[in-house]
N, C-alpha and C positions, 0 to 999 in steps of 0.2 A: 544577597540572600540565596542560599542553595535552593535549587529546584528539586522536585521529586526525582528527576532523572540523575542529578548529581548525587543524591543520597543513595539511590538504587545502585549507581555505579560503585560506591564504596563496598557494598555488600557483595556485588558481583566479583569485585577484586578479591575480597576476603575468601569467597568460595573457591576462586581459582587457585589462590595461594595455598589454601588448605588442601586442595586436591594434589597440588604439586608435592606438598609435604607428606602425603599419604595418610591424612587424618581419616577418622571414621566417617562413613557415608552420611549418617544422619546429621552430623554437624554441618557438612558441606550443603546438604539439601535445605537445611533451615535458613542458611544465608541466601541461597538461590531463591527460595520461596519468598523471603523478605524483599529481595530486590524486585521480583516480578510484581509483588503486591503494591509496593510503593510506587513503582514506575507508572502503574495503571490506575492509581487512586484518583477519583474525580474531584479531590480537594487538595490544597497545598499542605503538605506535612509541616512546613516551616511555620505557616500561619496558625496551624493547630497547636504547635508546641508554644509559640508565642502567646496564644490565648490561654495557656495553662491546662488545656484539655489533655487527658491521658491518651497515649497511643495503644496501650494494652487493650486487648479486645478486638482490635483490627485483625482479621485473619492473617497469620503468618508473622505477627509482631508480638513477641513476648517481652519479658522484662529485660533480658540482655540486649535484644535488638533495640528496645526503646531507649536504654541508656546510652548506647552507641550513637543512635540517631540524634539525641539531644547533644552529646558530645560534639558531634560533627557540625551541627548547626551553630553551636555556641563558640567553637574554637577553629572551625575549618579543617579539623583532622581528627582521626581516631587512633589512640595509642596502640590498640591492638593490631590494627592494620599496619602501622609503621614498624611495629616489632616483627610482624610477618615478613615484611619487605626486607628487613634487616637480616633475616635468616636465610634469604634466597639470593641468587645472583642478581646484581643490578640489571634493570631493563628486561627481565624475563617476561613481564606482562606485555611488553611491546610486541613480542613475537606472536601473542595470541590475537593481534589484530589481523593477522593473515588467515583467511579461511582455510581450513584443513589442519591447522595446528591448535590442538587442545592443550590443556594444562600439563599433561604427562609428556607430550611430544616437546613442548616448549622447555620443560625442565631438562629433558635429555639433551637437547640441542645446546642449551646454555652450559651444562655441566661437562658434556662429552666433547663438544666442539668449541667451547668457549665463545659462542655467539649469542649476543643479546640485542642486536640491532637488525633492522630490515635489510640494510645494505650488506651487513655481514652474513645474513642468512643467504641472500642471493649469491654471494661470493662462494660460500660453502657449497652450495648446490652446484655451481659451475665447476668447481674444482673436484666435484665427485665425493667430497667428504660426507655429505648428507646421505647419499645413497648407499654408502659403505656402512652406515649404522646398522646394527642388527635388527631385523624385522622392518626395515625401511624399504629399500629397493629403489631402482631407478624410476619406476612409474609414479610412485608416491612423490619423490622428489621432483619430478617434471611437473606434477600437478601443483605442487606447492610453489614452484618457480613461476608458473603461469598466474597464480593468484598474487604472488609478490609483485610482479610487474604490472598487473592490473591495479593493484593497490597504489603503487607509485604514480601511475598515470592519472588516477582519480585525485590524488593529493595535488598534482600540478594543475588540474583543470576541474576544480571543485564546483559542482552544481548542487542546488538544493532540491531534495525530493519535494513533490507537490503536497504531500501530507504535512510537511513542516511549513512550506511557503504560504499555502492557502489560509491556514488559521492566522498567520501573522498579517496577511493582507486584510482579512475580515476584521481583525482587532483594530487595525489603523483606520479602516473605513468607518467602523462603529464609533471610534473616538472622535474622528473628524465630523461626523454627522451630529454628534452631541454638542460640539462646540460651534457648528456652523449650520443653523437651521435653513439657511438659504441655499445650501449645497444640494444639487440634484444629480441624479444619474451616475453617481460615483461607482465605478466597477473596475475590476482588474482588466488589463489588456495583455498583449504579448502571449508568451508561452503559457502563462497561467490561465488566461481566458480560453486558449485552445486546449487546456487540460493535458499539456505535455507532462510526462511522468517526472521530469526534473526541470528547474528553471535557473537562469543565471542571475536575474534580479527580479523585482516586482515593479510593473508599470501600473499606475492608477490613473484613470481619466475620469474627469467630472465636468459638470457645468454649473455655473453660478452667476448671478447678476453682478457680483463683486468678486471676481477671481482673486484679487490681492488679499482679501480677508481670509479666504480659505487657505492660500498658500502660507500666510503668516501664522495661521493657527497650526498647520502641519508641522512647521519647523520647531515648535516649542512643545509638541506632544511629549508626554512622559516616556513614550516608547523610543523616542529619538535619542541615539547615542552620539551622533556627529552629523552635522550639517555640512554637506558637500557644496551645494549651490543653492542660491536663494534669489529668485527674480520675481516679477509681478505676476506671471501666469504659470510658472513652473518652479520646481524645487527638487533637490535630491538629498537624501539623507540615509544614513545607516541606522537601522532600527534593531532593537533587540529581537533575535539573538545574533546579530551581525549580518543582516541581510540589507542590501541597498534597495531603497524604494524611491522611484522616480514619479512625481506627481505633476500632472498638467490639468489646469482648469481653464475652460473657455466659456464664452456665452452659448446659450442654447442653440442659436442658429448655426453654430460651427461644429457642434458636438458630433454629428453623424460621420463627417469626414475624418475628424480626430480619432475616434474610437476605431474606425475601419483601418485607418493607416497604421496605428500602433498595435492592433491585434495581429496583423501579419497573416500568414508567415511571409518571409522575405520572397520565397519563390511565388507564392500566391499573388503578392503585390506586384512582382515583376510582370507576370502574365496578365494581370489586370491593367497595368500601365501600358503594355504592348497593345492591348485591345483598345484602350482609350486613344492611343496615338493613331491607330487606323481609323478612328472615328473623328480625327481632327481635335482631339482633346488632350489635356495633360492633368495629372493627378498630383496632389500633395495633401498634407494634413489639414489645410484650410479649405479645400473644396475641389471642384472640377473647373478647369479653365478652357475656354474656347480659344484655341491657338490662333484662329484667324482674327478674332476681335479683341482678345485679351480679357473678355468679360469673365468674371469668377462667379460660379454658382456655389452657394453655401447650402448645407443639408443638416437638418436637425436630428435625423436618424439615418441608420444604415440602410434600411429598406429603400428609402428614397434615393440614396446614393447609388446602390446597385441598380435600381430601376432606371436611372439616367443612362446607365451603360447597357441597358437591355437584358439585364440579369435578375434572376430570382435571388432573394436573400438567402445566403449560404450559412449553415450553422458553423460557428467558430471552430468546432472540433475537426472539421473536414477541410479547413482552408490551408492545405499543404501544397497547392500548386500541382496536383496530380491531374484529376479529371473533373473536378468540381465545377469549373467554369463551363465545360461542354454540357453538363446536365443542367446547370442553371440557365443556360441560353435556351434550352428546350423546355424549361420549366418542368424538369423531370426529376428533380431531387427527391429522395425518398423521405418519408416522415421518420426520422431516427427515434429509436427507443428513448423513453423519458422516465425519470424517476417515478412518475405517477403510474407508470405501466406495471410496475413490479407488485406481484401478488403474494410473495413469500420469500423467506430466507432459508437456504438449505444447509448452512454450515455455522452453527452457533455453539458456543461452549458455556458451561456452568461451573460453579465451584465444586462440582463433583470431580472435575479433573483440574485444569489450570485456569478456569474462568475465574471471575471476581465476584460473581453474584449468584444467588440461588436460582433454581429452576423456575420457580414462580415469578421471580422478578424478570427473567429474560423472556418468559412467555408473555407476561403482561405488557412488557415494552414492545414486543413484536405485534401484539394485538392493538396496542395504542397507535402504531404506525399504519393501521388499517389493513394489515396483511390478513390473508385468508389461511395461510398455513406457515408453520415454522418447524424446522427439524432441529432437534438438540443432538449434537454430534460431538460428545466429549471424547477425549483420546482413549485409545485402546491400551491394553496392559503393557505393551512394548515400550510405550513412552513413560517409563518410570519417573523420569525428571519431570514430567507434566502430570504426575499423579494419575496415570492411566487406570482405567477400570478393568479389574479382572472380570471374568464372565459372571461370577456370582453377584458382584456389585452392579454390573450392567442389567442383569435380570431384575434386580431390585429397582433400578432407575426406570426400566420399562413399565413396571407397575405404577410407579409415581406418575409418569408421563401420561399413561392412559387415564389415570384419575384426573390429572390436570385438563386433558383434552375434554373429559366429560363435563368439566366445570366452566369451560370457555367456548366461545363461539369460534375461536380460531382452531384449526385443526393442528394438534401438536403431534408431530411425527417422531417416532423412536428412531434413533440413529447412532452412529459413531463415526469418528475419524479414525480409520483403522490403518495401522502402519503397513506399507508394502515392504516386507523384509527384503534383505539383500538377494535372496534366491527367488523372489517373485511371489512367495506365498504370503498369506494374509495373517494377521495377528490373532484372529479368533477361529474357533471351529466352524465348519460349514453350517452346522445346526444353529449356532449362535448367530451367525450372519444372516441366515434365512429368516430369523425371528424379527429382524429389523425392517423398518419401512425405508430407511435411507442409509446407504453405506458410502461414505466418502473415503476413498482409498488414496493415501498420500505417501510420498517418500519423505522420511525424516532422518535417515541414517545412510551410511555408506554412500555419500554423495559423490565420492571421487571415482566411482566405477566408470570404465571406459564406455564410449558412446553406444556401441552395439549391445553390450550387456545391460546397460541401463534401459535402453529402449525395449529389449525383450523382457526385462523385468516388469516394466510398467504394462506392456501388452498382456503379459501373463495374468496380471491382476484384472485388466479390463475384461478378460474372457471369463472371469469367475461369474457365475450366474447371479450372485447377489450384489455385485458391485454396481452402484448407481452412478456415482460421480467420481472422477479423478480430480483430486484437490491440487491446487497451486503446482501445475505441471512441472515448471522449470525450477522450482525451489529457491528462486532468487530472493535477495533482500536488497532493495534499492540502495546504492552507494555503500553497501556493506558486504553482500556475498554475491558472487557471480553465479549465473544459472548453471545447472547441471549440464553435462554433455549428453544430449538426447536427440534422436531424429524425430523432429516435430512432425514432419510429413507422414512418416510411418505411423506415428500415434494417431494422426487425423484419419488416416485410412482404417486404422483398427477401430476407431470410434464409429465410423460408418458401419463396419462389419459387425461389431459386437453390441451396439446400442449403448455403450458406456458414454455418459455425458461428461463434457469437459467444463471445468469451472473457470470463470473469471473471477479470481479472488480479489475482492474490493479492498482488502486491507491496504492502506496507503503506503505501507512499507513493502508490499509485495507487488500488487498490480500484475497478477500473473494468472492467466495469459496476458501478454502485453498486446498492444494495439495491432501490430503487424501480424501477429499470430491469430488474433481474432478476425482480422479481415480475411485471412486465408481460410480459416475455419468456416466463416460465413459463405465464402465462395463455393466451398466443397459441400455445404449442407450438413456440417458437423453439429450435433446437438450441443447447446450451450446453456448454462445457468450463470447468473451472477449472484454470488454469496459473500457475506461480509467476514467470515471467520472471526465473529465478534466474541471477545472475552469479557466484555462489559456491556451493559445495556446502552450506554452512550455510543458504543462502537457500531451499533446497528445503523447509525447515521452514515457510516462510511459507504453504504450502498451507492451514494452519489459518485464516489470515485470509480466504482466498477461500472456504473452506467455510463460514465464519461468514456471509459476505456472501450466500451461497446460502441458508443457513438463514433469514436475515432476509427473503429473498425467498420463503420458504415452499417451497423446492425439496426434493423427495425425490430419492433416488438415481436414480430413473428419468428424472429431468429433466436429468441431468448425464452427458454421453456418456462421459467418462473414468472412469465407474464400471463400464463394460462390461468383461467379461473380454477377454483378448488377441485371440482369434480373431475374436469378434464385432466388436470395435472396429476391427480391421485391415480386416475385410471391409467395414465401413461406410465408412471414410475412403477406401479404395481403389476403392470403386464409383464409376462415372461419376455426375456430379451429378444428372441426372434419376432415376437409380436410388436415389441417396441421399435425394433429396426424397421418393420414393415409400415408402421404408423408414421414414423418420421420421414421415411422416403416418400410416402404418399402426401406429405405435407399436412397430415391431420393435426400435428402438433401446432 
C-alpha cells in the first residue's frame, strides 16, 4: 500500500520534470502544492480512497490530482509521469538528489554534459566540464562536488533520523503493550533514549514476569518484516519501514542495570566501568559484581544503580562521557529544561502560506497545550513557492490575529518568517516589520554563498531593529541537506551584541541549532528559544524534539526564553533591542 510520502513523491517528480520542460509556472506550483499537502495530511490517502471518500475538497487537490492519485494507488504508476520521464534524459531526476542542483541545472548537466548519475557528475566536476558550463563557474562546481561526496558517504553509512525512528519505536511499544498486559517499563534505550539526532537501530528494554511471552509476541507483530534472532529473553527483527529493532526483556529486579547498560553512551559506560573498578566492582547488564567476593547485586531501577557507585542519577541526554560523572559525584547536576517548562511557541505557520490548517485551528491547538502565547509566522512574500504573504495580505492577517487574541486566553502574537535575502536585506519594508510582534528572519535561498558572505548576511539581518529571532540558523535537513557554511561563533557574538534571539528549531527534520551549538550558545549566554516551525497542529508536539536538543546542550529553563511567563516574555521581546541586550546580560530573562 502506498504511503502518503510515496504519493507525494509522484507529484514532486512531476513538478520537477515539468520545470525541466519549461512548463507554465501555475501547473508546476499545483503539483508542488499537492505534494506538500498529501505528505502532511493527518490521515492515510490510500485508506480514504479505499473507503470511497472523495479527495476533492482537500486543499491543493483538484479533479486532475485526484484522478492521478487514484491511478497510482490502483496501478502503482501514473501514465502522465511515465510520459514525462520518456521525454527527458534517463536518470535526470537522480541528479536532483544532490543539494544545489535544481531542475534546470539537472537538465543542463544531462543535455550538455551527457551526465545522469551521481558518479558521472563527480567525474564531470573533477574534469572541469561542469565549471566550464555558461553561468556555472568553479565555485558552484566545488560546492556541488562537496555535496556529492557527502551524499555518497551517507549512502554508505546510513543512519535513521530520530524523527523517523522514534515514531517507529513508539508504535512497536504500543503494539506490544496491547498484546502483553504483563509487560512493564518498556522504553527505548541507546541513541534513541539519549535523543541523538540519528540512530543506527532501535533498542527496546522491558521487564515482565514472563519474558518469553513478550518476546514471542514481538516477533509476530504486523510491523515485523523479517526476524533476525529469537531467544527466550531477546529478539531482533527488521520492522517497517526497514529499521532493525532489538528487544530485551528481563525480570523486574534486573531492569535497572539492563537499561543503564544499553542506554550508553559507550564513552559514558567506559568511564563508569573505570570508576567501578577503582571501587573493587565490575559492571555488566545484569548488575554490579563485588570483585573480591563474586557477589552480584541486582537493581530494579537506574537511580539505585548509580547510587551504588556514589553518583547522582544522570539524565540520559547528557550521558556522553564528558563531564557528567564529575557533576554527579558532587550531586551538582543542573535541572535541565523540561517540556512542561515551555510557555509558548514562536514559529508557527497556517494555511495563509504553506501551513495545512486555519489560523483558528493552530491557535486553539496551542492553547490546548497550555501555552500562554503563540506567534503566527507565515512566510514573507519572497517565498512564492510557499505562498508567502504580500504586505497587504499580512496586514489583513494582523487584523484577524488581533481578533483571535481578543477571543482567547492565549496571547496571539502577530509575526512572519521573513526571508533574509542574498544581500542581507529583509523581505518586508521597515514599516511593515515594525508592525509585527515577532519577526523570525531565516535563510531560504542562495545557500551556496561562501562562509564570510553568509555570516555577514545573517549578522546584517540580526542588526535590524525589528528582527526578534534568527530561524534554523544552519538550514540543514537531516540526512538530506548539508548545513550552510557560516561562522557560528561570529553569529553567537552578534546575538550577544544585538539582542537577536537564536532558535532551536524543533522540527525533527531540522533540529537546528544542533546540540553542540546549543551547548556553546548556553556557555556564552546567547538568548535562545525553542520553536516547532509547525505547519500542522499535530506538529506542535514536535516541541519535545527541541527540548531534547536543549537538554543535550545542558540547558536549564532559565536559558530558554519561551519558558518565561507571558507578561515577562512579552515585555522582553517588545523592548527596544538595546534594552533587551541589557536585560539578557543582567539575567532578568
